[in-house]
Structure formats: structure tokens, C-alpha cells
KEDRENTOR-784253 format. One record per residue: residue in three letters; residue number from 1; z, x, y of N, C-alpha, C, O in turn. Coordinates in pm, whole numbers, plus 50000, padded with zeros to 5 digits. Each point is the difference from the previous one (the first is absolute). Example, Ala and Ser with C-alpha at 12.3 -4.5 7.8 and 13.67 -1.06 7.14 Angstrom:
! KEDRENTOR-784253
  residuo  num   n_up  n_east  n_north  ca_up  ca_east  ca_north   c_up  c_east  c_north   o_up  o_east  o_north
      ALA    1  50780   51319    49431  50000    49911     50119  50000   50090    50120  50066   50104    49998
      SER    2  49862   49861    50107  50006    50082     50119  50073   49923    50109  50017   50051    50111
***
This chain:
! KEDRENTOR-784253
  residuo  num   n_up  n_east  n_north  ca_up  ca_east  ca_north   c_up  c_east  c_north   o_up  o_east  o_north
      MET    1  61694   51937    78261  50047    50152     50003  49846   50032    49892  49941   49926    49921
      GLU    2  50036   50206    50118  49858    50053     49953  50039   50082    49883  50120   50026    49999
      LEU    3  49811   50023    49900  50073    50045     49883  49839   50095    49922  49887   49962    49968
      PHE    4  50172   50150    50028  49887    50103     49948  50049   50044    49840  50095   49974    49925
      TYR    5  49829   50077    50073  50027    50031     49812  49946   50182    49961  49885   50044    50010
      THR    6  50220   50022    49952  49952    50090     49956  50038   50066    49875  50007   49900    49929
      ASN    7  50016   50176    50012  50022    50043     49840  49990   50209    50045  50018   50089    49918
      ASP    8  49960   49924    50184  50004    50113     50033  50080   50043    50119  49970   49977    50117
      PHE    9  50142   50091    49839  50129    50014     50064  50146   50137    49955  50048   50022    49889
      ASP   10  49979   50032    50220  50124    50044     49936  50116   49951    50064  50024   49886    50042
      ALA   11  50059   50236    49961  50105    49968     50077  50037   49966    50128  50107   49958    50044
      ALA   12  49777   50070    50013  50003    50066     50150  49892   49884    50041  50028   49923    50092
      SER   13  49849   50068    49837  49893    49957     50048  49943   49896    49954  50047   49968    49891
      CYS   14  49839   49940    50162  49914    49982     49874  49828   49950    50057  49997   49973    50120
      ARG   15  49926   50019    49837  49857    50010     50024  49919   49916    49968  49973   49987    49880
      LEU   16  49953   49914    50239  49942    49866     49935  49861   50087    49951  49955   50110    50030
      ASP   17  49990   49748    49850  49823    50107     49973  49914   49898    50127  50038   49925    50091
      ALA   18  49858   50112    49867  49868    49935     50107  50039   49872    50032  49987   49976    50120
      ASP   19  50051   49944    49822  49964    49909     50007  50127   49907    50053  49985   49900    50071
      GLU   20  50118   50143    49892  50120    49944     50093  50046   50076    50131  50080   49963    50085
      SER   21  49838   50169    49907  49997    50043     50132  49898   49998    50127  50008   50075    50097
      ALA   22  49906   49835    49883  49843    49915     50038  50136   49865    50091  50035   49963    50112
      HIS   23  49994   50012    49734  50056    49854     50085  50133   50041    50088  50022   49921    50092
      CYS   24  50058   50172    49899  50080    49993     50078  49982   50073    50139  50064   49963    50099
      VAL   25  49834   50156    49906  49976    50042     50151  49856   49929    50045  49991   49962    50117
      ARG   26  49900   50019    49794  49939    49892     50085  49974   49861    50001  49909   49959    50072
      VAL   27  50137   49985    49878  50017    49835     49992  50129   50013    50063  49987   49978    50121
      LEU   28  50151   50053    49842  50087    49942     50048  50049   50107    50154  50077   49968    50090
      ARG   29  49841   50166    49893  50005    50080     50170  50147   50061    49977  50058   49995    50108
      HIS   30  50012   50053    49806  50108    50053     49976  49978   50152    50063  49897   50061    49974
      ARG   31  50204   49996    50108  49969    50153     50023  50106   50081    49970  50109   49954    49967
      VAL   32  49863   50190    50045  50152    50089     49976  50125   49969    50082  50021   49979    50120
      GLY   33  50058   50026    49764  50155    49905     50119  50017   49879    49949  50111   49955    50028
      ASP   34  49804   49957    49892  50021    49856     49978  50081   50006    49885  49981   50081    49909
      THR   35  50122   49823    50093  50072    49944     49837  49904   49897    49930  49965   49891    50044
      ILE   36  50001   50168    49839  49940    49924     49947  50087   50001    49829  50074   50089    49957
      HIS   37  49879   49764    49964  50101    50062     49875  49882   49948    49888  49899   49928    50005
      VAL   38  50166   50143    49901  49928    50059     49893  50048   49936    49861  50120   49974    49987
      ILE   39  49828   50009    49951  50061    49943     49830  49929   50110    49915  49895   50046    50043
      ASP   40  50147   49991    49858  49991    50090     49913  49952   49914    49867  49976   50075    49905
      GLY   41  50013   49851    50080  49978    49908     49927  50096   49948    49817  49989   49922    49906
      GLU   42  50089   50180    50142  50138    50014     49857  50136   49942    50082  50103   50023    49937
      GLY   43  49917   49912    50179  50058    49925     50036  50088   50022    50114  50093   49933    50044
      THR   44  49853   50177    49993  50069    50117     50168  49937   49946    50082  49884   49970    49973
      LEU   45  50168   50001    50151  49931    49990     50166  50038   50110    50019  50108   50027    49947
      LEU   46  49831   50072    50125  50014    50085     50064  49965   49977    50184  49908   49921    50019
      THR   47  50144   50129    50087  50016    49949     50105  49946   50154    50080  50066   50103    49986
      CYS   48  49826   49894    50082  49979    50113     49995  49918   50056    50142  49994   49898    50068
      ARG   49  49962   50175    49983  49952    50030     50123  49858   50099    50006  49949   50101    49950
      LEU   50  50031   49809    50134  49817    50069     49963  49972   50124    50088  49996   50014    50122
      THR   51  49980   50106    49728  49984    50141     50133  49875   50069    49989  49977   50113    50043
      ASP   52  49909   49779    49871  49878    50026     50029  49894   49877    49969  49986   49940    49893
      ASP   53  49945   50041    50225  49923    49850     50005  49871   50044    49952  49909   49951    50068
      ASN   54  50054   50122    49841  49875    50015     49963  49953   49914    49918  50048   49992    49887
      PRO   55  49833   49913    50161  49948    49871     49884  49990   50024    49871  50018   49906    49922
      ARG   56  49958   50199    50039  49945    50060     49912  50152   50061    49884  50018   50026    49881
      GLY   57  50026   49973    50191  50118    50058     49921  50140   50019    50095  50024   50111    50047
      ALA   58  50068   49773    49979  50122    49999     50070  50098   50108    49900  49994   50050    49888
      GLU   59  50076   49952    50202  50152    50064     49971  50104   49959    50050  49970   49984    50119
      ALA   60  50145   49986    49866  50168    49952     50008  50066   50046    49938  49994   50029    49881
      ALA   61  50140   49996    50254  50118    50085     49951  50109   49868    49908  49966   49889    50039
      ILE   62  50114   50106    49887  50011    49883     49982  50166   50045    50063  50044   50114    49996
      LEU   63  50030   49766    50061  50107    49975     50070  50119   49970    49914  50115   50044    50004
      GLU   64  49817   49855    49902  50106    49909     49927  49952   49933    49886  49890   49948    50013
      ARG   65  50193   50036    49830  49961    49956     49903  50068   49903    49927  50102   50027    49936
      GLN   66  49834   49823    50072  50071    49905     49965  49950   49989    49824  49882   50028    49975
      ALA   67  50187   49942    49939  49984    49975     49915  50000   49891    49945  50075   49923    50061
      ASP   68  49855   50009    49810  50033    49831     49982  49959   49944    50130  50088   49929    50049
      TRP   69  49792   50084    50030  49978    49902     50073  49928   49913    49992  49904   50011    49923
      GLY   70  50112   49871    50153  49941    49892     49923  50005   49942    49865  49921   49912    49964
      ALA   71  50175   50139    49958  49994    49990     49860  50036   49878    49943  50117   50001    50038
      HIS   72  49872   49892    49897  50070    49895     49893  50090   50055    49918  50007   50114    49955
      PRO   73  50089   49755    50026  50087    50023     49941  49953   49968    49792  50080   49975    49910
      TYR   74  49783   50039    50080  49998    49998     49879  49886   50124    49922  49944   50092    50059
      ARG   75  50045   49877    49805  49861    50099     49992  49949   49935    49952  50070   49950    49912
      LEU   76  49772   49989    50090  49900    49908     49902  49841   50101    50029  49938   50062    50087
      THR   77  50060   49899    49777  49899    50039     49921  49906   49856    49965  50044   49918    49920
      VAL   78  49768   50056    50178  49972    49877     49942  49882   50057    49918  49927   50082    50055
      GLY   79  50052   49881    49827  49892    50040     49902  49889   49884    50052  50005   49877    49992
      CYS   80  49929   50181    50046  49902    49851     50018  49832   50036    49962  49951   50101    50051
      CYS   81  49978   49827    49871  49871    50014     49970  49888   49991    50142  49996   49890    50055
      PRO   82  49942   50190    49988  49884    50011     50052  49872   49899    49985  49908   50000    49918
      THR   83  50123   49916    50194  49877    49892     50020  49869   50040    50013  49958   50099    50061
      LYS   84  49958   49791    49858  49869    50019     50018  49972   50041    50125  49953   50112    49981
      ASN   85  50046   49869    50133  50030    49995     50143  50064   50093    50054  50107   49966    50050
      ASN   86  49860   50156    49958  50055    50129     50035  50092   49984    50118  50105   50061    50021
      ASP   87  49850   49871    50035  50100    49941     50178  50071   49937    49964  50112   50035    50038
      ARG   88  49887   49850    49883  50130    49953     49956  50115   50076    49962  50110   49991    50056
      PHE   89  49858   50093    49836  50147    50082     49967  50024   50117    50135  50096   50077    49999
      GLU   90  49841   49921    50071  50010    50114     50112  50120   49919    50113  50095   50049    50060
      TRP   91  49859   49829    49935  50070    49881     50113  50173   50012    49922  50099   50012    50073
      PHE   92  49909   49984    49818  50117    50022     49889  50072   50100    50061  50099   50004    50072
      VAL   93  49833   50067    49888  50043    50169     50070  50057   49994    50106  50120   50027    49997
      GLU   94  49822   49940    50128  50025    50019     50136  50100   49865    50000  50083   50060    49932
      LYS   95  49960   49849    50080  50108    49894     49952  50140   50029    49958  50108   49990    50058
      ALA   96  49840   50065    49775  50150    50079     49945  50020   50067    50096  50077   49960    50088
      THR   97  49858   50163    49922  50041    50106     50065  50135   49951    50126  50122   50002    49985
      GLU   98  49799   49959    50128  50055    49931     50103  50114   49960    49982  50081   50028    50089
      MET   99  49962   49902    49804  50110    49916     49969  50093   50120    49926  50116   50027    50031
      GLY  100  49829   50017    49896  50113    50093     49935  49957   50052    49851  50004   49898    49931
      VAL  101  49965   50187    50006  49923    50033     49854  49987   50157    49952  49923   50083    50048
      ASP  102  50164   49935    49855  49985    50127     50008  49908   50110    49894  49984   50121    49984
      ARG  103  49970   49751    49960  49856    50062     49885  49948   49871    49991  50064   49896    49988
      ILE  104  49807   50119    50018  49859    49948     49943  49949   50065    49865  49978   50121    49997
      VAL  105  50006   49813    49911  49949    50042     49911  49872   49886    49953  50017   49887    49953
      PRO  106  49900   50158    50066  49862    49915     49949  49973   50019    49850  49971   50100    49934
      LEU  107  50047   49777    50033  49998    49981     49807  49828   49943    50005  49939   49964    50100
      ILE  108  50021   50040    49787  49921    49996     49962  49991   49917    49833  50032   50060    49898
      GLY  109  49927   49823    50102  50093    49873     49909  49843   49968    49899  49886   50019    50043
      GLU  110  50150   49926    49811  49944    49973     49908  49884   49932    50080  49881   50027    49985
      ARG  111  50177   49869    50112  49874    49895     50062  49963   50015    50171  49935   49925    50073
      SER  112  50129   50193    49954  49922    50072     50127  49892   49976    50035  49934   50009    49896
      GLU  113  49975   49956    50214  49852    50050     50027  49980   50109    50076  49883   50032    50022
      ARG  114  50209   50036    50024  49959    50168     50014  50093   50031    49970  50113   49960    50028
      LYS  115  49832   50153    49878  50063    50076     49926  49990   50127    50038  50029   50080    49912
      VAL  116  49945   49957    50172  49999    50139     50089  50013   49977    50178  49918   49947    50076
      TYR  117  50208   50110    49953  50054    50021     50128  50043   50167    50087  50075   50082    49947
      LYS  118  49869   49936    50166  49956    50133     50057  50186   49923    50094  50029   49885    50034
      THR  119  50030   50213    49971  50089    49970     50096  50043   50061    50147  50098   49967    50067
      GLU  120  49801   50129    49965  49956    50068     50136  50014   49931    50104  50061   50033    50101
      ARG  121  49871   49844    49874  50004    49893     50145  50142   49955    50005  50079   50028    50090
      ALA  122  49945   49906    49814  50151    49932     49992  50106   50103    50017  50098   49962    50065
      GLN  123  49902   50153    49893  50143    50089     50098  49934   50012    50161  50083   49954    50078
      ARG  124  49847   50072    49963  49955    49948     50153  50070   49903    50059  50074   50010    50099
      ILE  125  49893   49870    49819  50036    49900     50013  50163   49954    50013  50043   49910    50073
      ALA  126  50023   50166    49847  50126    50005     50007  50076   50118    50104  50104   50006    50065
      LEU  127  49791   50071    49912  50079    50101     50157  50003   49928    50163  50072   50010    50099
      SER  128  49814   49920    49864  49977    49920     50148  50099   49899    49975  50098   50024    50071
      ALA  129  49917   49879    49863  50151    49901     50002  50092   50034    49976  50092   49918    50002
      THR  130  49938   50223    49961  50133    50044     50024  50039   50045    50115  50123   50006    50013
      LYS  131  49781   50043    50116  50021    50036     50091  49995   49859    50109  50064   50001    50105
      GLN  132  49873   49913    49863  49977    49844     50056  50155   49930    50039  50043   49938    50097
      SER  133  50026   50119    49748  50128    49924     49989  50117   50031    50018  50097   49924    49993
      LEU  134  49903   50220    50039  50078    50099     50069  50107   50014    49840  50110   49950    49975
      LYS  135  49824   50114    49966  50031    50114     49868  49961   50104    50026  49908   50040    50072
      ALA  136  50208   50036    49833  49979    50168     49998  49995   50024    49834  50047   50105    49958
      ARG  137  49893   49792    49942  49974    50049     49917  49887   49915    49915  50013   49880    49976
      ILE  138  49907   50178    49994  49861    49964     49935  50029   49944    49850  50088   50032    49920
      PRO  139  49806   49871    50071  50065    49936     49803  49921   50123    49973  49923   50072    50064
      GLU  140  50122   49925    49820  49888    50041     49888  49885   49928    49942  50015   49892    49943
      ILE  141  49866   50169    50073  49887    49910     49921  49982   50120    49917  49979   50118    50029
      THR  142  50038   49810    49849  49998    50087     49835  49816   49974    49940  49924   49908    50033
      GLU  143  50061   50161    49911  49855    49974     49962  49990   49888    49876  50096   49942    49947
      PRO  144  49784   50044    50026  50024    49847     49902  50005   50021    49866  49915   50069    49942
      VAL  145  50192   49867    49992  50006    49997     49902  49983   49880    49905  49986   49893    50060
      SER  146  50013   50101    49808  50003    49880     49991  50126   49927    49925  50075   50062    49924
      VAL  147  49939   49808    50104  50117    49934     49979  50096   50041    49875  50118   50037    50007
      LYS  148  49789   49945    49861  50077    50048     49924  50082   50124    50015  50117   50020    49967
      SER  149  49783   50070    50098  50045    50152     49983  50139   50020    50100  50090   50078    49971
      PHE  150  49910   49844    50141  50082    49985     50088  50139   49953    49931  50109   50054    50019
      LEU  151  49862   49816    49883  50139    49973     49939  50042   50057    49883  50105   49974    49940
      ALA  152  49803   50110    50027  50031    50108     49886  50040   50114    50021  50046   50065    49906
      ASP  153  49945   49993    50230  50087    50099     50085  50193   49934    50029  50097   50071    50027
      SER  154  49901   49790    49957  50126    49973     50009  50077   50077    49926  49946   50028    49894
      SER  155  50204   50036    50126  50056    50056     49906  50078   49882    49932  49993   49886    50047
      CYS  156  50089   50145    49831  50101    49897     49891  49959   49870    50039  50073   49920    50059
      GLN  157  49742   50049    49889  49935    49903     49940  50076   49889    49893  49976   49880    49988
      SER  158  50109   50194    49949  50034    49945     49859  50153   50021    50019  50065   49977    49898
      ASP  159  49991   50054    50190  50163    50043     49996  50060   49897    50100  50016   50020    50120
      ALA  160  50014   49873    49812  50076    49887     50048  50113   50027    50104  50014   49955    50114
      SER  161  50071   50140    49805  50090    50056     50096  49981   50069    50115  50078   50019    50094
      CYS  162  49789   50025    49887  49980    50092     50156  49954   49915    50074  50014   50020    50121
      HIS  163  49919   49861    49835  49885    49889     50063  50178   49926    50069  49960   49942    50101
      SER  164  50122   50045    49896  50107    49944     50037  50080   50061    50083  50058   49927    50080
      GLU  165  49967   50218    49925  50058    50093     50094  49891   50020    50120  50046   50001    50115
      ARG  166  49812   50016    49866  49870    49991     50076  50052   49887    50102  50011   50016    50121
      SER  167  50024   49852    49799  49939    49894     50088  50116   49987    50126  49994   49942    50108
      GLU  168  50081   50114    49848  50109    50029     50118  49925   50044    50144  49973   49947    50108
      GLU  169  50014   50151    49842  49926    50113     50166  49876   49936    50004  49976   49987    50120
      SER  170  49911   49956    49802  49897    49990     49998  49934   49868    49983  50075   49936    49926
      LEU  171  49836   50001    50102  49985    49889     50028  49798   50030    49961  49929   50076    50066
      ARG  172  50021   49839    49812  49860    50006     49941  49957   49872    50000  50044   49917    49921
      LEU  173  49851   50052    50184  49950    49870     49931  49859   49943    50019  49945   50065    50090
      ILE  174  49997   49866    49874  49863    50044     49924  50012   49800    50052  50077   49912    49962
      ALA  175  49798   50087    50144  49945    49852     50049  49880   50011    49920  49903   50074    50016
      TYR  176  50125   49825    49882  49814    49894     49942  50001   49857    50022  50088   49929    50050
      CYS  177  49807   50043    49908  50001    49816     50058  50010   49920    49847  50016   49879    49990
      PHE  178  49969   50221    49886  49997    49910     49876  50175   49915    49999  50094   50024    50075
      GLU  179  49898   49893    49832  50136    50003     49952  50028   50034    49858  49918   49967    49914
      ASP  180  50197   50101    50052  50021    50007     49888  50138   49960    50005  50085   50040    50079
      PRO  181  49934   49845    49793  50151    49922     49946  50063   50091    50005  50094   50006    50080
      GLU  182  49869   50113    49821  50142    50075     49896  50028   50076    50203  50104   50062    50020
      HIS  183  49826   49926    50063  50042    50144     50075  49989   49923    50204  49935   50054    50090
      PRO  184  50139   49830    49922  49974    49923     50083  50023   50104    50134  50074   50098    50001
      ARG  185  49838   49851    50117  49981    50082     50084  50086   49958    50133  49986   49887    50046
      THR  186  50091   50196    50006  50127    49956     50131  49884   50025    50118  49892   50057    50016
      SER  187  50175   49884    50035  49945    50019     50157  50044   50169    50053  50111   50034    49959
      ILE  188  49822   50060    50118  50010    50115     50058  50088   50022    50089  50035   50115    50025
      LYS  189  50022   49767    50046  50102    49945     50090  50157   50028    49934  50100   50068    50026
      GLU  190  49847   49821    49858  50142    50005     49910  50073   50153    49922  50111   50028    49954
      ALA  191  49750   50051    50062  50010    50095     49919  50077   50123    50052  50094   50063    49950
      LEU  192  49839   49952    50163  50058    50089     50143  50139   49937    50021  50054   50079    50078
      SER  193  49988   49874    49910  50118    49882     50075  50133   50090    49903  50094   50055    50056
      SER  194  49891   49945    49827  50075    50021     49929  49990   50170    49962  50076   50031    49909
      PHE  195  49856   50065    50137  49965    50110     49943  50116   50091    50118  49983   49957    50114
      ARG  196  50116   50144    49879  50092    50040     50063  49952   50182    50053  50053   50066    50089
      GLY  197  49836   49975    49819  49929    50149     50013  49920   49985    50117  50006   49899    50070
      THR  198  49918   50202    49954  49902    50047     50073  49876   50016    49931  49912   49971    50080
      ASP  199  50058   50048    49854  49869    50022     49901  49938   49891    49949  50043   49939    49901
      VAL  200  49834   50023    50173  49906    49896     49982  49851   50046    49940  49934   50085    50060
      THR  201  50027   49868    49844  49843    50007     49989  49959   49852    49935  50042   49944    49899
      VAL  202  49896   50029    50162  49868    49865     49962  49864   50016    49968  49932   50087    50054
      LEU  203  50035   49855    49882  49853    50031     49929  49943   49814    50018  50047   49889    49976
      ILE  204  49812   50177    50087  49897    49920     50044  49884   50035    49905  49951   50112    49991
      GLY  205  50006   49770    49935  49878    50011     49939  49902   49938    50074  50013   49919    50092
      PRO  206  49843   50147    49840  49859    49966     50084  49967   49841    49988  50067   49901    49968
      GLU  207  49821   50116    50064  49961    49864     50113  50031   49943    49784  50106   49938    49995
      GLY  208  49846   50071    49899  50006    49918     49927  50140   50023    49915  50011   50011    49878
      ASP  209  50067   49993    50198  50146    50024     49965  50026   50113    49872  49892   50046    49964
      PHE  210  50196   49997    49976  50061    50078     49900  49955   49973    49883  49983   49879    49987
      SER  211  49992   50181    49924  49944    49919     49903  50147   49997    49873  50067   50104    49998
      PRO  212  49957   49829    49945  50131    49917     49929  50047   50155    49909  50112   50024    49955
      GLU  213  49803   50037    50039  50040    50121     49904  50075   50125    50116  50097   50072    49976
      GLU  214  49818   49922    50157  50101    50029     50088  50140   50003    50053  50094   50078    50020
      ALA  215  49873   49799    49993  50157    49889     50042  50090   50031    49871  50119   50019    50026
      ALA  216  49849   49989    49853  50090    50004     49895  50069   50147    50009  50122   50014    49998
      LEU  217  49772   50110    50013  50065    50117     49965  50071   50032    50163  50086   50087    50007
      ALA  218  49876   49846    50107  50102    49981     50091  50112   49971    49955  50065   50100    49969
      LEU  219  50003   49772    50009  50114    49964     49963  50099   50061    49883  50120   49982    49981
      ARG  220  49765   50114    49935  50093    50079     49929  50025   50115    50057  50036   50088    49922
      SER  221  49958   49940    50184  49995    50134     50073  50109   49979    50132  50025   50079    50091
      GLY  222  50044   49755    49876  50089    49990     50082  49961   49920    50120  50084   49952    50076
      TYR  223  49792   50035    49939  49975    49875     50114  50051   49892    49999  50060   49966    49897
      ILE  224  49932   49941    50224  50032    49856     49966  49904   49973    50052  49926   50065    50074
      PRO  225  50071   49810    49880  49812    49900     50032  50088   49941    50162  50114   49961    50026
      VAL  226  49786   50055    50036  50033    49886     50139  49882   49933    50073  49888   50035    49964
      HIS  227  50122   49876    50130  49915    49924     50001  50005   50025    50205  50085   50061    50066
      LEU  228  49799   49868    49980  50065    50066     50161  49975   49848    50076  49971   49993    50120
      GLY  229  50041   49920    49817  49970    49798     50027  49895   49965    49956  49927   50073    49933
      PRO  230  50045   49796    50101  49919    49944     49933  49889   50013    50064  49899   49959    49944
      SER  231  50091   50094    50171  49829    50068     50022  49915   50073    49893  50046   50046    49895
      ARG  232  49816   49958    50148  49945    50064     49916  49947   50113    50113  49951   49959    50105
      LEU  233  50058   50183    49870  50014    50080     50094  49890   50113    49935  49985   50024    49880
      ARG  234  49935   50044    50246  49930    50071     49948  50106   50158    49969  50118   50021    50028
      THR  235  49784   50064    49908  50080    50111     49957  50053   50081    50144  50107   50061    50010
      GLU  236  49824   49930    50062  50068    50082     50127  50102   49908    50056  50101   50044    50055
      THR  237  49875   49829    49932  50104    49915     50060  50164   50001    49926  50112   49989    50050
      ALA  238  49833   50030    49795  50113    50013     49945  50104   50140    50052  50115   49980    50041
      ALA  239  49839   50129    49951  50038    50082     50019  50082   50017    50108  50120   50025    50013
      VAL  240  49781   49955    50068  50087    49983     50171  50106   49894    49997  50101   50032    50063
      THR  241  49903   49830    49868  50134    49961     49988  50083   50014    49913  50102   49934    50020
      ALA  242  49897   50115    49904  50071    50112     49925  50093   50096    50066  50122   50012    50002
      ALA  243  49757   50065    50061  50095    50078     50097  50094   49958    50086  50118   50035    50003
      ALA  244  49809   49866    50087  50092    49914     50078  50134   49972    49943  50102   50037    50059
      ALA  245  49902   49901    49830  50085    49949     49918  50151   50077    50041  50093   49955    50066
      VAL  246  49891   50186    49864  50083    50140     50012  50019   49990    50092  50120   49980    50021
      TYR  247  49799   50024    50091  50024    50042     50111  50092   49940    50072  50089   50061    50058
      LEU  248  49895   49803    49944  50130    49873     50024  50091   50005    49942  50104   49983    50063
      SER  249  49904   50036    49823  50120    50011     49887  50100   50121    50066  50121   49994    50021
      PHE  250  49784   50119    50003  50101    50100     50087  50017   50012    50140  50104   50056    50035
      CYS  251  49826   49908    50043  50048    50020     50127  50053   49851    50062  49981   49890    49950
      PRO  252  50083   50138    50158  50138    49907     50052  49905   49938    50090  50037   49912    50078
***
């Protein structure tokens, strides 16, 4: 099944941009009258009939709309520190999108080797992976934010009753490598197995791991410390492993 993407549509028709049009008409050789499938990036699949096969601006009539097409039964946010080698972080973006992730937050930690990250290329990779894996919703990739700022934005940080109520609906996990006798880590598999909600957030640190101060702030913000098994994983491998754990725990 071939998928195209557009955010330019109305009730009756949609229009492909130059890149999507060229792929549709020049590469795949679709012509007027052909049925094509278009995603809107927000979860809807449009079944269309091509009405203009201009390779610089193809248009199609919308025949059918299918909401929540290719959706997964959970909402996953992965906050991950971009790696020094940018290709490794982009590999994570691609693979997490293929499995199912809703939001990717590039985090800048105290020990991050990469302090600046531009999201444009990652957004293009996420779009390609969305189409390849037969999904209609493109994950959001936010602008970079520091770990402490991200945690500070969490609501009800000091309200224990709010934490209790929220924990039934959402699960917040932070994976780090060091041991803390006062807050022993559980396996991510065990943490997910007892969760009955659908909203999951997982934080993955940089090559040098989260600092103890960042970890302590996360715990005060309602995060549960977890490990990803006995192997020492690279940042991008840990992030993909976490996404896979969520995917497998929810999907039959």
C-alpha cells in the first residue's frame, strides 16, 4: 500500500506538495482516475481519486475518510537526549515511529555532549517512517528543552494526592544506570505490566547518563526509576528498547 501525505485539503479534495506529487506521478506513475491513499498526519486516512496528475502539484477528490487509521492503543512520549552522533538519534526517531510513538522530546541534560539540536531532518524522517509503517499520525517532535525545564513543566510536582490520581491514568518512567539504595530501580517490563492506563512517558539520558540532581528531580515529579535489563545500552538503543517495551506490552 502506497501512502502520500498532505496537510492541504478541504471537505472534497486534497492537494499534494511538489515532493509528494513527483513521487506519486513521476516515480509511481499514477494517472488521473487512479485511486490513491493519503494521510493527513493527524490520524486520518483519505481514500482519493486522482483528478490532476501534475507532477508539481497533483490533486485528488476525497472518496472516503478513515479516522484513527493505523493507531496504537496507548499514548507514548519519549524524552531522549540527542546523541553526539546525530545519525544515531535519527535512527531512534525512525524506529520508534515505526513501532508507535506520539511525541519525541529532545532533552538537553547536564551531561549531554550535544547541547544544540535542530529538528527539521528528524521531522522528515518521522514522516517517511510513518508512511512506511502504515500509520496516519506523524509523531510530534518538539523543540529541544533542558531536562530540568521539562520536569519543571510537569504539573502537581509537590502534590502527593495528585500524583496518586495521575498514576492511575499515566505512567512516568526514567531510565538511568546508577544505583540508588533509597529508590531501587524496577524493570521497565514490570512497571508496564501493572499499569492499567494508556499514557506513558519514558525519559532516556545522554551518553553520560542523567545527573543525580536530574534523577532526584524526576523522582520528586512522580517518575519511577527503571532499568532496561543487564546490558549497557547506547542512548539510542535504550530509547528504542523502551519504545519497544511499551509497544509489546500494549499490542497483542
